[in-house]
ZAKOL-778675 format. One record per residue (C-alpha): residue number from 1; residue in one letter; x, y, z. Coordinates in steps of 0.5 Angstrom, whole numbers, plus 500, padded with zeros to 3 digits. Example, Ala and Ser with C-alpha at 12.3 -4.5 7.8 and 13.67 -1.06 7.14 Angstrom:
pos, code, xx, yy, zz
1, A, 525, 491, 516
2, S, 527, 498, 514
END
This chain:
pos, code, xx, yy, zz
1, M, 853, 396, 552
2, V, 859, 397, 547
3, H, 858, 403, 543
4, L, 863, 403, 537
5, A, 859, 407, 532
6, G, 861, 413, 529
7, L, 865, 417, 524
8, P, 872, 414, 525
9, D, 876, 420, 522
10, E, 877, 427, 521
11, A, 871, 430, 517
12, P, 867, 437, 518
13, L, 865, 439, 525
14, V, 858, 439, 524
15, D, 858, 432, 521
16, L, 862, 429, 527
17, L, 858, 433, 532
18, D, 852, 429, 529
19, S, 855, 422, 529
20, N, 860, 422, 534
21, V, 857, 427, 540
22, L, 849, 426, 539
23, G, 850, 419, 537
24, T, 853, 418, 544
25, Y, 848, 422, 547
26, H, 843, 417, 545
27, V, 846, 411, 547
28, L, 848, 414, 554
29, E, 841, 416, 554
30, A, 838, 409, 552
31, A, 842, 406, 557
32, R, 840, 410, 563
33, R, 833, 409, 561
34, Q, 834, 402, 560
35, R, 838, 401, 567
36, V, 844, 398, 563
37, G, 850, 397, 568
38, R, 856, 398, 564
39, V, 857, 403, 558
40, V, 863, 402, 554
41, L, 865, 408, 549
42, A, 870, 408, 543
43, S, 874, 414, 545
44, S, 881, 415, 541
45, N, 888, 416, 542
46, R, 887, 423, 538
47, V, 884, 426, 544
48, T, 892, 427, 546
49, G, 895, 428, 539
50, F, 898, 434, 540
51, Y, 903, 432, 546
52, P, 910, 430, 544
53, V, 913, 423, 542
54, G, 918, 424, 548
55, Q, 912, 425, 553
56, V, 909, 419, 556
57, V, 901, 421, 557
58, V, 897, 419, 562
59, P, 889, 419, 561
60, D, 888, 424, 567
61, A, 893, 429, 563
62, P, 889, 435, 560
63, V, 886, 433, 553
64, R, 890, 436, 547
65, P, 886, 434, 541
66, D, 890, 433, 534
67, G, 883, 435, 530
68, F, 876, 436, 529
69, Y, 875, 428, 530
70, G, 879, 429, 537
71, V, 875, 434, 539
72, S, 869, 430, 538
73, K, 872, 424, 542
74, V, 873, 429, 548
75, A, 866, 431, 548
76, V, 864, 423, 548
77, E, 869, 422, 554
78, A, 865, 428, 557
79, L, 858, 426, 556
80, G, 861, 419, 559
81, R, 863, 423, 565
82, L, 857, 426, 566
83, Y, 852, 420, 565
84, A, 857, 417, 570
85, D, 857, 423, 575
86, K, 850, 425, 574
87, F, 846, 419, 573
88, G, 850, 413, 576
89, L, 852, 409, 570
90, S, 858, 405, 570
91, V, 862, 408, 564
92, V, 869, 406, 561
93, C, 872, 410, 555
94, L, 877, 406, 551
95, R, 882, 411, 547
96, I, 883, 406, 542
97, G, 890, 406, 538
98, S, 891, 404, 531
99, F, 887, 398, 530
100, E, 890, 394, 525
101, D, 892, 387, 523
102, E, 899, 389, 523
103, P, 903, 395, 524
104, T, 904, 398, 517
105, E, 907, 405, 518
106, A, 913, 408, 523
107, R, 907, 411, 528
108, H, 904, 404, 529
109, L, 910, 402, 532
110, A, 908, 406, 538
111, T, 900, 406, 537
112, W, 898, 399, 534
113, L, 893, 395, 537
114, S, 893, 388, 535
115, P, 886, 385, 534
116, R, 887, 380, 540
117, D, 889, 386, 545
118, G, 883, 390, 542
119, V, 878, 384, 544
120, G, 882, 383, 550
121, F, 881, 391, 552
122, I, 873, 391, 550
123, R, 872, 384, 554
124, A, 875, 387, 560
125, A, 872, 394, 560
126, I, 865, 390, 560
127, T, 867, 385, 565
128, A, 871, 389, 570
129, S, 868, 391, 577
130, D, 867, 397, 581
131, V, 868, 402, 575
132, H, 865, 409, 576
133, F, 868, 412, 570
134, L, 875, 410, 567
135, A, 879, 413, 561
136, A, 884, 408, 559
137, Y, 889, 407, 553
138, A, 887, 401, 549
139, V, 894, 400, 546
140, S, 898, 393, 545
141, A, 905, 392, 549
142, N, 909, 396, 544
143, T, 916, 397, 546
144, R, 916, 404, 543
145, R, 909, 406, 546
146, F, 908, 413, 549
147, W, 901, 412, 553
148, D, 901, 410, 560
149, T, 897, 403, 560
150, G, 896, 403, 568
151, A, 889, 405, 567
152, G, 888, 399, 563
153, A, 891, 395, 568
154, Q, 885, 397, 573
155, L, 881, 394, 568
156, G, 884, 387, 569
157, Y, 887, 387, 562
158, L, 895, 387, 560
159, P, 896, 387, 553
160, V, 901, 382, 550
161, D, 903, 384, 543
162, D, 908, 388, 541
163, A, 909, 392, 534
164, E, 916, 391, 535
165, S, 916, 384, 532
166, C, 914, 387, 525
167, A, 918, 393, 525
168, A, 923, 390, 520
169, K, 917, 390, 515
170, V, 915, 397, 517
171, P, 918, 403, 512
172, G, 922, 408, 516
173, S, 922, 403, 523
174, D, 930, 405, 523
175, V, 929, 412, 523
176, P, 931, 415, 529
177, I, 925, 418, 534
178, D, 924, 425, 534
179, A, 922, 426, 541
180, A, 919, 433, 539
181, A, 915, 430, 534
182, L, 907, 430, 535
183, Q, 904, 424, 537
184, G, 898, 425, 532
185, G, 903, 425, 527
186, A, 900, 427, 520
187, Y, 893, 427, 524
188, A, 896, 434, 527
189, S, 898, 437, 521
190, T, 894, 444, 519
191, E, 892, 441, 512
192, Y, 889, 435, 515
193, S, 884, 439, 518
194, L, 883, 445, 514
195, R, 881, 441, 508
196, H, 874, 439, 512
197, V, 873, 446, 514
198, V, 866, 449, 511
199, A, 867, 456, 509
200, P, 861, 460, 511
201, P, 856, 462, 505
202, P, 857, 469, 502
203, P, 853, 474, 505
204, C, 846, 476, 501
END
């Protein structure tokens, strides 16, 4: 079973909890009841968006979400782990990169996931043997990537595309990389999340 549904970007936390977290709970519970052998969950690279660009992040590193959306995906991974450990489901969480036909901005040169590699990761996540629980970054073989792809190799898939082949067409591709910049880019900015904060109702 492959679960890719949900809100795909920053939103009010209550909406993300309803769609991404409770939605995933219902999928996992249905899989448990129907004795589904494998569940593949769409997680996100944004569970670790507050790490600096200069650091290669492995899936086992402590989560550092870059917004409410990232928090919801941390919860998705936690649910997957619970259902693997407690109920014996085989669960793969794919931390999906920037899934685009081609990279269109400088950040994509590190985070791009090509359609071909996207299909490859999902197919591998469905068919890999001897998986209890695994979180893996689904990202193409980008020269500038800052995520470790070893867990993806455990699934039996090695990405083949590299965003560098499109770098000449990407604005800002020649700007020197700031190793201290956040991997989440604009997603990690205060403003990106504050616009979705819902103010409490005024007191009666």
